[in-house]
N, C-alpha and C positions, 0 to 999 in steps of 0.2 A: 030345709036349707039346701041350696044348690051345691053341686059338687065344685070343689075348688081344684085348680090345676097349676102345678109348678113344673117348669122344664129345667132339667139338669143337663148342662153341656160340659162334657169332659173331652179330653183329646181322643178317646176311643169310641165314645157313643154319645148320642143326644137322645134323651128319653123323658117322657112325662110321669109325673106322680100325680095321680088322681085321688082326692080326698072327699069323702061324702058318705051317705047312707043309701043302702039298697043298690049298690053298684054291682054285686055279683049276679043280679037278675038280668043284667044287660050286657054281659061280657063281649058277646059277638059284636054287638053294636059299637062298644068302646074300642075293641080291636080294629074294626073297620074304619072308624073315625080317626084313628091313629096310624092307619096303614100298616097294621101288623097282620101278615098273612101266613097261614100254615095249614097243612093238611092233618097231620097227626100231632097229638100231644099227650104227654105223660103227666098226670096229676100226681105229684108227690104230696101226700095228704098226712098231716099230723093226725094221729089216731083219735085225739081228743076233739076234733072238729065236729060239731054237732051234726047229726045225719040231715036235718033240714036244710043246713047250708050246702052240704055236699049235693043234695038233691037239686037245689037251685042251680048250682054251678053246672052239674051235668046237663040239666034242661037248657041252660043258656048256651051250652056248647054242642048241642044236638047235630049241627051242621058238620062237626069235626069228628074224625076217628080218634076217640078218646080211650086211653089206658089208665089204670090207677095203681098206685103203690102206696100201701098204708105204712107209715113210719112212726115208730115209737120214739118220739123226740125227747131226748134228754142228753145231758153232757157226756154221759158214758157211751151213748150210742152215736155220738157225733165223731165217727171214725171212718177209716178207709174201708172196713168190711161193708158198711151200709152204702158208701159211695160205690162200691163194686156191684152191689145189688141193683142199683139204678142203672149202672153202665151195662150190666148183663142184660137187663130187660130191654133197654134201647136197642142193643144189638139183636136180641131175639126177634124183636118187632120191626126190625129193618128200618130204623129211623134214619133220616137224612139230616143234613146240616140245615135244611129249610124247615124242619119240623121244630117242635119246641118242648121244653120242660116247663110246667107251671108248678111253682111252689105255692102250697096253701098251708100256712102254719106260722109258727113264730120264727125268731131268728135262727134257731138251731136248724129247723127245716129248710129255711132259705139258704143258710150257709152250705149245708150239705147238697141240696139240690143244685145251687149255683156252682158249686165246685165241680159237680159231676158234669154240668153243662159245659163248663170251660174245658174239661178234659175230652168229652165225647167228640171224635173226629176233629179235634183241635177247636171245637166251639160250635154249639148249636143255640138256637134261640132260647132266651130265658126270660120268663115272666114271673114277676113276684107278686103274690096276693098275700101280704102280711095280716095275720089274724090277731095278733097281741099288740097292746099299746107299745111295748118295747120295740118290737120289730117295725111298727109303723113309723116311729119317730127316729129310729137309729139304724138297725142293721140292714133294712131294706134300701137305705140311701147310701150310695157310694161305691157299691160294687166290690166290697170286700167278701170274699168266700173262704171257707177253710174248716179244718177238723182239728180235733185234740189228739194228743198222744200222751203217753205216760210221763213224757218230760214237760208237759204243760199245755196251755190252752191256746189254740189257733196258731200253732207253730208251723203247720203245713197248709198252704192254701194258695189263692190267686186273686188278682184283681180282674173281676169280670162283670161288666155292667149289665143290667137287664135291659129288655126292650120297652118295659113299661112296669110301673108299680101301681097297684090298685089298693088303696087303703080304704076298706069298707068299715065305717065305725060301728055297724051293727054287730060285727064279730065281738066287739068289746063287752057287750052285754052278757056273753056267755062265759066270761072270765071270772075267776075268783078274785076277791078284792086284793089279795096279796100280789097278783099279776098286774094289777092297775098301779100299785105302789112301785112295782119293778119298772114299769114303763115311765112313770113319773120321774124316776131317778135320772134317766137320760134327758128328759124334757128340762128339768131344772139345770142339769149340767150345761146344756146348750145355752141356756140364759146366763148362767154364771160366767162362762168363758167369752161370750160374745155380744150380749144384748141386755144391758141394764134396765131398759124399758120393759122388756119381755119379763125380766126378773120381777120388777115391781108388779106386773100384771099377775104373775103367779103367786106373789105374796098376797095380793088382794082377792084372788079367786081360787085358791087351792082346794077349798072345801067343794066348790061346784065342779072342778076338774076331776077330783077323785070320785065324785058321784056320777061322772060322765054326763054332765048336764050340757045341753047345747044352749048357745054356741061356744061356750068356754072350751069344751073338749076339742072341737074342730079347730078353733083358733090356736089352741096349744100345739096340736099336731102340725098345723100349717107353719107356725112361727118356728117350731123346733126344726122341721124339715128345712126351712129357709136358711137357718143357721148353718146346718150340715152341708146343704147344697153349695152355699157360697164358699165353704172351705174346701170341699171335694173339687170343685170346679178349678180352683187355683192350684191344688196339689193332689191330683187323682191318686198317686201311688205312695203317698206318705213319706215324702223325701224331705219335707220341711214343715210347712204350715199345718198340715193335717195331723201332725203330732199332737196339736193342742186338744184334739178330741179325746186324747188318752188321759185328760185330767182326772185324777183319782183312780185310774185303772191299773196302775202298776201295783198299788196296794190291793185293789179289788180282786184282780185275777190271782194274786198270790193268796189271798183269803180263800177264794173259791177252790183253788188247787190244793190248798193245805187240808181242806175238808173232803177232798177227793170228789169235788163236785156233787156234794150230797144235797138233799132237798132241805137241809137244815138252814141253808143260806142260798137264795137264788141269786142270779146276776145283778139284778137292780138293787137288791138289798146290799150286796157286796160293794157296788158302786157308791151307795149312800155312805157306807162305812169308809170306803176309800177316799171319797171327797172330804169327809170330815177329818180323816187322817192327814190328807194333803193340806187342808186349811190349817190344822193345828201345827203342822211342820212348818208352813209358810209363816205363821205367826211367830213360832219360836225363833226363826231365822230373821225376823223383822222384815219380811218381804211384804206383808199386808198390814194395814192399819188395824187397830183395835176395833174401830167402828164397823169397818167392812167385815171383819172377822166375826164379830158378834151378830151381825145381821145374818150372815150366811149360816152360822151354827144354829141360831134360833130357828131359821127355816128347815134346816136339816134334822132338828130335834122334834119334829112333829111326832106326837104320840103313836101315829100309825107306822112310823119307820123304825128300823132297828137302831137302838141307841148306843150300844156300847160293844166294842170288840171282846170286852170281858165276858160277855154272854156266849162267846163261841170259841175263845182261845185262852190258854194258860201260858205263863212264861215259858213253860217247857216246849211250846210250839213255835217260839220265835226263830230258832234256827231254820225250821222247815219253812215258815213264811218268807224269810230272807232268801233262802235257797231258791224259791220260785221267783222272787223279785229279780234276782241276778239272771234269771234266764229270760227276762222280758225282751221282746224283740228290739226295743230301743237301745239296749245296752251293747256296747262294743269295747268295753274295758273291764277292769276289775272292779269298778265302782258302780253304783246304781243311779240310773238317770230317773229324775222325777220331773213331772210337769207341775209347775207351781203357779199360784195366782197372785197378782199384785193388787188387783181391786176387782169388784164384781163388774162383769162386763168386759174384762180383759185390761191389760194384756196378760198373757201366760208366758212363762218363761221355762226354759229346760235347763236344769242344773244337775251336776253330778255330786253324789255323796258317797262317802266310804261306807262299806258294810258295817264297820263298828258303830258309825253314827246313827245308821237305821236301826240296828239292834238296840241301841241305847234308847232311841226314841220310843220304840215298841215297848220296851220294858218299863219305862216311865209311864206310858199310857195304860198298861195293864196293872200297874201297881196304884196309881194315883188319880187317874182320870175316868170319868164315865164317857169315854170316847171309843 
C-alpha cells in the first residue's frame, strides 16, 4: 500500500502527515521532498522502541549530525525534570533554532519532546514520528504539548506544531495488544463525535483493525487524522470547536489521575470508560436517544475493552475522582463542564453540572451499573 499524505493548515504552521509502511528507512528522502532542512538533530527515543527500528532510523539519517536521548516514557516521567534533561543536552551540543528535535515514541514522548522544542530558544524545529496507534491518530496531530504535575494531567504545556508527522505502521507490530486497544479508543472517539459513516466502517471492521490488517488499519488512521485535522484547522488553540475532542476525557483524565497514572489503567482504557460514562450521563439527561445510546454502548462493550469502572474504583474514591474533574482545563466556575453527545457523528454540546450531580451519577454507576 502506498503512503497516504494529509496536509494540516493552522494559523501557525502548515505541515504534512505521512501514513504508510517502511517510512523510517527513507527519512532523508521524505525530509528533502517536504523541504525540511537541518544539520543537527536530537532523537528523543522511547526506551521500548525495538533496536532494529532505531538502527533503521540512524542509517536513514547518516547525512546529519545525530544525538540520542533515551527516555523512559510513562505518565510519572512526563514532567519538567525530563524536559530539562532535553534542554540541557541541546545547550551542551550547541543546537540552533535551525536544528531539530525528532520524537520517536508514543504520545508521552511526543508531548515532552514537543514541549522542550517549544521552549528551546523560543522554538526550534520539531519532527514527530509517533510509534503507537494512540499517538498516530491523536497526540501527533494538532500541536498540543505538555507535562503532568501533582495537581493533574497536562496542566503545563504549549501549542507547538511539528514540521512533519511520519506515521509508520510497521511500528504497530511491536506493540502489545493492550496498546492497540488504547489507540482504538481515540479512533472510535473521532468517529463518534464527527463522522457517522466512519463509525459504521468501524462497526463492520473492528476485528480487522484490532488485528492491524491492511488496508483497514491504514484507513482507520487516515480517517481518524482527517477528523482531528478538520477540527484543529478551525480552532488551533482550543478556544471553541476543538473542545469537542475532549469528549469522554473529563471523566477519563480524572480516572487516570485518581489511580496516580498507574499501569492498571492506560489512557485509552480510561477514555473508553470516560466515553461510556459520558454516554450514560447524556442518556440520563435525555440528550441522546435510546437507539443511538445502545449502539454506542454495544460498540464500547467489546470484550477486549475495559467494561466497568467498578473494576477500578469504589464509592470511597468518588471525592477523589470529582476533585480531579474540577481541575479540568475547561472549568472556569465551581461547576464541572462536560462534553456530551446528542447523536453519533455529532453534534457535541458543552454543559455545566454541579459537583453534587456528578457525585450522585458516579455513585449510582458504582452501585447499580456495569459501566
